[in-house]
C-alpha positions in Angstrom: 0.0 0.0 0.0 1.2 3.5 -0.7 0.7 6.2 1.9 -2.1 8.7 1.4 -0.6 11.9 0.0 -2.5 15.2 -0.4 -1.5 17.8 -3.1 -2.5 21.3 -3.9 -4.7 22.4 -6.8 -4.7 26.2 -6.9 -5.7 27.1 -3.4 -7.5 23.8 -2.7 -6.2 20.6 -1.2 -6.6 17.7 -3.6 -6.1 14.0 -3.6 -4.6 12.3 -6.6 -6.0 8.9 -7.4 -5.0 6.3 -9.9 -6.0 2.8 -10.9 -3.6 -0.2 -11.0 -5.9 -2.1 -13.3 -4.8 -0.3 -16.5 -1.8 1.2 -18.1 -2.0 4.0 -20.6 -0.8 3.3 -24.1 0.9 6.7 -24.0 3.1 5.4 -21.1 3.7 1.9 -22.6 3.0 1.9 -26.4 4.3 -1.6 -26.9 2.9 -3.3 -23.8 1.2 -6.7 -24.3 -2.4 -6.8 -23.1 -3.6 -9.6 -20.8 -7.1 -10.9 -20.3 -8.7 -10.3 -16.9 -9.2 -13.3 -14.7 -12.8 -14.5 -14.7 -13.0 -14.0 -10.9 -11.8 -10.4 -11.3 -14.0 -9.4 -14.2 -17.0 -11.9 -14.3 -19.3 -9.5 -16.3 -16.6 -8.1 -18.6 -17.0 -4.6 -17.4 -13.2 -4.0 -17.0 -12.5 -5.6 -20.3 -15.0 -3.3 -22.0 -13.1 -0.3 -20.6 -10.1 -1.2 -22.8 -12.0 -1.2 -26.1 -11.0 2.3 -27.0 -7.3 1.3 -27.1 -6.1 4.2 -24.8 -5.5 1.8 -21.9 -4.7 -1.9 -21.5 -4.4 -4.4 -18.7 -0.9 -5.9 -18.8 1.6 -7.9 -16.7 2.4 -4.9 -14.5 -1.4 -4.5 -13.7 -1.9 -8.1 -12.6 -2.7 -8.4 -8.9 -1.4 -11.4 -7.1 -3.0 -12.6 -3.9 -1.0 -14.7 -1.4 -2.1 -16.6 1.7 0.0 -18.1 4.4 -1.1 -21.5 5.6 -0.1 -24.2 8.0 2.2 -27.0 6.9 1.2 -30.7 6.6 2.1 -31.2 10.3 -0.2 -28.3 11.4 2.7 -26.1 12.5 2.7 -22.5 11.5 5.2 -21.5 8.7 8.6 -20.2 9.8 
């Protein structure tokens, strides 16, 4: 997680937000798009957002989830 950082827009405090699901073609014109996992995008909503070609979902956007479990002997991992 990145820390919450506030910026200034004119005389107003602002919050810059971004998504990690997509990369701009302007930032990476040769990036190879990847399909979304069915569990991430079951209705194809995220996939439809890349139809205009301005953004793509690539290797750098893939989110990996990890879980620590107990070993076969029931002991917690070291």
